[in-house]
Structure formats: C-alpha cells, structure tokens
N, C-alpha and C positions, 0 to 999 in steps of 0.2 A: 504494499500500499504506500509506503514512503516513497519507494522509487518511482511509483506511479505519479503521486503528488508532485515529486521534484520535476519529472518530464512534462507534467501537465502545466507547469508554471505557477503552482500554488506558492504564495509569499512563505518562505521559511520562518518568518516571525509569528506565524498564526499559531494559536494554542495546540492545534491538532498536530501540526508539523512538528513542533517543538516536543509534544509529549511522545510522538513515535521516536523521534530521534533520541531523546533520553532513554526511552526504554531499550533500543538496540544497542546503546553504548554501556548500559549498566547491567544488562542481563547476561548471564553466563552463556558462552557459545556452546550449543548443543547439537544442532543438526545440519547437514551439508547444504540443504536448500536455503535456510535462513542465513547461514554464515556467508555463503556465495552472494546472496542478494544484499546483504549488509556491505560487503566489500564493493559491490557495484555502486551503490548509492553514494558511500562514503568517498570512493575515489572520484567520482564526478562532482561532488559537493566541494570537496576541499582536501586534496591528497596530502598536503602539508599538515594541516591541523590535526587530521585524523590518521596520520601515518602509523602511530602507536597502534591503533586498533586494527588497521590494514594489516600490519605485521602478525597480530594475533590471529586475524582471520587466515592468513596464509600458513601459519604454524598449524592451525586446526586442519586445514584442507590437506596440507602434506602428511600430517600424521595419520589422517583417515584414509589415505589412498589404500586400496586393497592390494594384495600381492599380485593380482593379475592385471592391475592397472586401472581397474574401475573404482568407484567410490560407493559406499553404502549410505544409509541414513544417517549414521554417525551418532545415535543416541547413547549407544554403550561404550563409546570411546572418546570421552570428553578429555580435554587437555589437562593434565595434572597441574596444581597450582605452582609446582616448582619448576615447570618448564620455562626456560629463559626466552623472553621475547624482547622486541625493541619496545621500550616502555615510553619514551618521550620523544616528541617531534624534533626535528633538527632545526632548532631556531637559528643556527648559524647559516641556514639556507634561505632565510627570508630576511628582508630589510623593511622597515617602516617608512613609508612615503606619506606624510600627513597623517591621516587616520587609517590609510589602507596598507596592508602587507603586499609586498612584492617580491616574488622569487628571485634571488640572485643568481642561482645556478641550479642545475639539475641536482636533486638530492643524491647523496652518495648511495650506492647500491647496497641493499641488504640481502644476503643469501640465507634463506630459511632451510635448514636441514632437518630431515625427519628425527624426531626423538623417540620414536618406537614404530614397529612394524604393524600394518593393519592387518584386517581378517582377510579370508581367502578371496571372496568376491562380493560385487555389489550389484548394481544395476545400471543401465545406460540413461535413465533419467536423472538420477542423482549425478551421474558422471559428467552429463552435459552441463549441469549447473555449476559443478565443481570447477570445470575449465573456465565458466564464465567469471567465477570468483577470482581464480588465479590470474586470468587475463587483467582483471582490475587491479590486482596487487602488482603485477609486472608493469602496468602503466604508471604505477607509484614508485617504480624502481625497487620493488620488493619481489625477488625472484626466488622461486624453488630451484633446486639442483636440476641440472639437465636431465638427470636420470628420471626425475618424476615426469617430466614432459614426454621423454621418449618411451617410458613405460605405458604411459596412456595412449600415445599414438599406436603403439604395438597392439593395445587391446582393440582399439577401433578398427584396426586392419583385419585382425583375425576374427572379429565378430561380424564383419559385413557379409550379409547373405549373397547367394549366387546371383539374385537378380540386381544387386547393387544397393539394396536397402538395408536398414537395420531394424531389430526388433528390441524388445524391452531388455532381455538378458544377452543371448548370444546366438549361435547358430542353431537351426533346428525349429525356429518359430517364423511365423509369417512377417514379413517387412511391413511397416506402416508409417504414415506420414510424419507424426510428431517425432518418433525416434529417428527416422532418416533425416529430417530437416536438423534436428539437434546433433546428430552425428556429424554430418558434413560441417556445420558450424564449429564444432569441436575440432575437427581435423583441420580446418582452415586456420583456426586460432593457433593450434599447435605448431603447424608447419611455419606460421609467420614468426612465432617467437623462438622457433629452433633455426631462424634465419633462412628459410627456404620458401619458394612460391607454391601455393597451393594447387596451381593449375598443372603442376607436374606430378601431382599425386593421382594415381590411377583410380584409387579408391574414391577420393572426392570428386572426380570427375564422373564416376559411375553412379555415385549418389546423387548428383546433380541431374543426371539423365533420368534416374528413377523419379525424382521430384517432378520433372517436366512431363513424364509420361503418365504419372499418376495425379497429376495436379488438380487440385479442388480447393475452393475456399468455402464451400457449403457444408463440408464434412471433413473428418480426419481420414485421409486415405487408408483404407485397410482396417479402419476401426469405426467407421460410419460416424455416429454422433458423440462417441466417447472422447473426451479430452479434446473437443473441438477447438476451444479458444486458446488452450495450451498449445495446440498444434500451430494456430495462426501466429502466435508469438514466436515460436521456433522458426517459422517460414520467414517472418520479418527479420530475424536475426541472420539467418542464412542468406537472404537476399542482400542484406546491408555488407555482411561480411565478405561475401564473394564479389560484391560489386556488379552483380547481374540485375538488369531490368527486368528479364523474362527468365522462366523455367519453361524450356520448350517453346511453345508460341504464346505462353500466357503472361501477361504483364501483371506480376503477382501483387504489387502495391495497388494498382488501379482496380483489380477485381476484388481484392481483399477489402479495400476501403469502401468500395460501393456496397459490398455485402454488409459490412459492419453498420454503415449508415443506414442501410434499410432495416437492420435487424435491432437498432437501438429503440429501447422502450420509451414511453412517454415520460417516465420520471428520469430519463437520461441514462439508465443503467443497461447492461446486457444481462439481465435476470439474477445475477448474482454478484457479490463483491469480486470475487476471484475473477470471473468472466470479464467484469468491467475493467479491471486492471490489465488484463491481457489485451483487450480490445483497444485501450487508450494507448498502451505501449506500442502497439502495431501502428495505430494512426499517426503517432508522433515519430515513427522511425526511430525508436529510443536507442537502438544499439549504436554505440559510437563506431564509426568505420575504422578499419585498419589503415594505418599509415601506408603510403605508397611504397616506401622503402623499408625493407625488412631490417630488424634490429642488427643482423650480422653476428648475433651471438653464437 
C-alpha cells in the first residue's frame, strides 16, 4: 500500500503515509514479500536516509535464499539480533545546501554476505519479489555477493518449462502468465546486475515469446481469473524492464490500461485493496527502468 501511495503521488506528510512508513521501519523483518516491497519503496523515497534499513533488508534476503537459488516465505528464518548490518546512514556522502540535503558522491558500496544457509527450496513467486528487493538494494549500492545472483539465475534457467514459460515451483507443472512474466523480469534484472545484456539470454527470449503467444490482459494466461491483477503488475514490470512496447503483436500497456479503466469500480477501486494497488502500479508504470549501460560488475 505504501509503495502504491508513493507512486500515486500522495503527499508523504499525510498521516496515513507517515503511519505506514513508521510501521515498516519499526516492525521486525519477517517475510520475503514484505521485506522486498519495503526495500523497493525506501530506495525510491530516499536511498541515503534509509540506507541502514536497506542494508537490513538485503541481509534478510541474502540469508533467506534457498540452497537451490529460490526464496521461501521466510517466516521461519528471521534475522538473528546479533547479525551485523550497516546501522547508520553515510552522512559524509551528503551535504546540506540551505535546508536541503544533496548527495556529494555515490555512497560507498556495501557487500552483504550470507550469515547462514537457507532451506532447501522455495517458490517462484517469493523468488521474483526477492529479486525486486535486491535490485532496490543494489540501486542504493548495497550488493549481495555475486554468488547470490548467479545461484538465482541458475535456478530460473533450470526451472523453465519446455514451452518457454514458468510455473510456481519448477519443472513438471503448466506454465502460466504471472510466473512467466515474473521470471523474465527476474532474469533481466539478474543479467543486468551481473553486467550482461538480457537479450543474449536464450531463456529470457523464450519467455518473452511465451508471453507474446499467450498474451492477455483480461485474465492470467494459464490460470484464468486466478491472481489476475498480480499478473498485470508482473506484466508491467517485465514490459518496463525489457524495454519492449509489445509482446508479440500486443501493445501491453495500451491494452492493459484500457482494460483497467473499464474495470474500475464507481468507488475508484478494483474490488479489493490488493487488486487496486496492482492496478495503480500498472497504470503508473511504477517499475523503474534499468539503466542503458550495465554496471560492468
């Protein structure tokens, strides 16, 4: 909800915004989804001011990676209180000009190393959000070790179905839209921060082809009405991250936006709070695009 309010242009000084922000900064980090989303909103709001919390989010995500490269829900593997993390912002990296703070230089890199090994396996839904969270941390120059990224990429490669799509777990299940869109976005992110171009990744290209052939905005391809709006947000992310205007012959944003505008209720919502968040994030093209030049790391 906070991430949606931020992208919808709600004034951060409003009581609701401040209450939600206070809650996420003071609540113990517990699940992959919430930690990843927290990292996403804090990085876009102020990566300097909240760098201490971003480092904690990165530590949680690194420590929760499964041995096969996936991520689980994470409830059973909370960060122990004695795990060292970067606790205070780099104040030497900013200077005050009048009443505003201005970054003097790019904050020095922090490398987050695993403090424990994760469980055996997780699922592709948690895994795609973990990658979004790590991407936010890396944008704040808080990096996992290269092995974390490589292990995740290896998982996405081996979990791809023969038809080019992805399912919730691994091989043996039918591909469907939300998992395939999320997987392609994850591969694109991983290749970028490993210093490579995603278009050279055969798996990513096959995934894009699957989305094009199965394209729909009126349902979640392969799942019909199940997790429909979750799929639309995954479609938005993949469209922005790949830089593609069309999947196959379909203009994903034009068709998706038209559908959402027609589906909006008279009260302004899309039936539920969760669906409304996904709809607004799609309409706002909330996903930050990747820089044209890879990091070279």
